[in-house]
C-alpha positions, 0 to 999 in steps of 0.5 A: 221090581224092588220096594220103596218106603217111605213115613213121616210124622208130626205133631197134632194140633192139641201137642201143639198147644200144650207145647207136647212133642209129637208122639207118632214115630215111624221107621223103615229100613231094608236088610238083605232083600227084606223091606220092613215100614214100623209105625207106632203111636206112643199113648196120650197117657204115658208120660214117656211114650214117645220114647216107648214109640221109638224103641218099639219100632226099631225094635220090630223092625230089626226082628222083622229084617233078620228074622223074616224068612224064619217067620214065614216058614214057621206054621206056629203063629203063636209063637211067632207073636210071642217071640216079636212080644218079647222082644219088643218088650226087652226093647221097652225095659232097656229104654225103662231102665235107662230113663228111670222109668216104669214100663206103663210110662213108655205105652205105645201101639206097634203097626209092622209090615215086612216083605220081599219078593215073595212073601209079607208079615204083617203085626199090629198092636192097637189102633190104626191101619194097616192097607195093602194094594195090589192086582185086587183092589185097596183092602184093609189088612188090619183095622183099629182095634179099640176094643169096647170103646172108640178111645181105648186101645192096647198097647204092646205094655198092656197084660192083653197084647199077646191076645190081642196081637195080630199077625198076618202072613202070606203071597205078596205076588199080587202086592205092590203095596202097603200102608200103615198108619195112626188114629190121627191119620186114620180119621182123615185116610180110613172110613171106620164105619165101613173099613174102607181106605180113601183112594188117595192112599192109592196115589200116594203108593204110586207116587212113593214108587216113582218120586224121589225119596227126599222131594215126597217126603218134604210133600208128605210132611206137607200135606201131614201139616197142612189138611190131614192134621187140620182134621184132628187134634191127635198127631198125624203119621204114615209110612208106607212101601210100594213097588212098581207093577201092572197095578202101580205102573212105572212113568213110561208106561203112563199116558199123559193123562194118567200122569197127570192123575198120578202127579197134578190129580192128587187131592192132597196139596203137592207144593211145599210152602217155603216155611216148611222148607225154612223150618226143615233147615232147607233153602230151595227157591220157589222154582225148585219147588214147582219142579219137585211138585212134578217129581222131575227133581231131586233136592241138593246132597248138602240141602238132604244133608240138612234136613237130616240133620235137622230133623234129628235135632229137631227130635233130640230137643223134643225128647229132652224136654219132656226129661 
């Protein structure tokens, strides 16, 4: 089964109060059988970190998709790390030149996973969490890097970024899902002391496999805004990549009880409130939302197009506001 990806980011309560746009950015793409998810959390101390986060995820996403198999076959991990970091920094320098700012104004973390049917590659700089799920259960692949202090971390622009950068690669044969989360989401879905991810992550991965992308995206936005963001002042973001397997069975292989556990037993709210639909420019009837909760409907094409257009316009307005 092929991989499916999804992700979103929402503004934290602290940034809403101070009228600062969301500085978390997610990216996902698929090129020639290689699927990539990437996430970046812009530094709160960097005035244009939103732009840095966006440049970081786009550049690393393109690089991993294009050179994935070359990286997998390269046994020189330091060379791979250096190539990835150089590519990201080049994108940040171009963005700094465009905006007329310094590199430190674009400081951001970076998390990414690329996978095909057989192998995976993961990259991590800074805080946030990378997790994976498969026949061996739900595992923390890469824990947050906070250095000596809980509120300190490494950014792609840090002097020691190469030394602190982590890279992982291996077989994807026994794996069914990956998750990336920023430190805001981490506070709800990750137990830092025990380095354990919450079981809800498995259900999110399973839903990624089974539910139409546009429907699940609305549910993720609602969950992050109404539950996850309520537990922190920080921005919250998550990116998921999953595929059906023995660990995440297709819907036809699920019993009625298992289906209820996946679709109805999820601990986060599945309903998409009308206010969120309106915020995203969608006009849905309550009956449509109820069907979407059960994962047995998709939005109309024009609703999807309106959502994409509205989301792009919203991000543009947020960026223009800080320039």
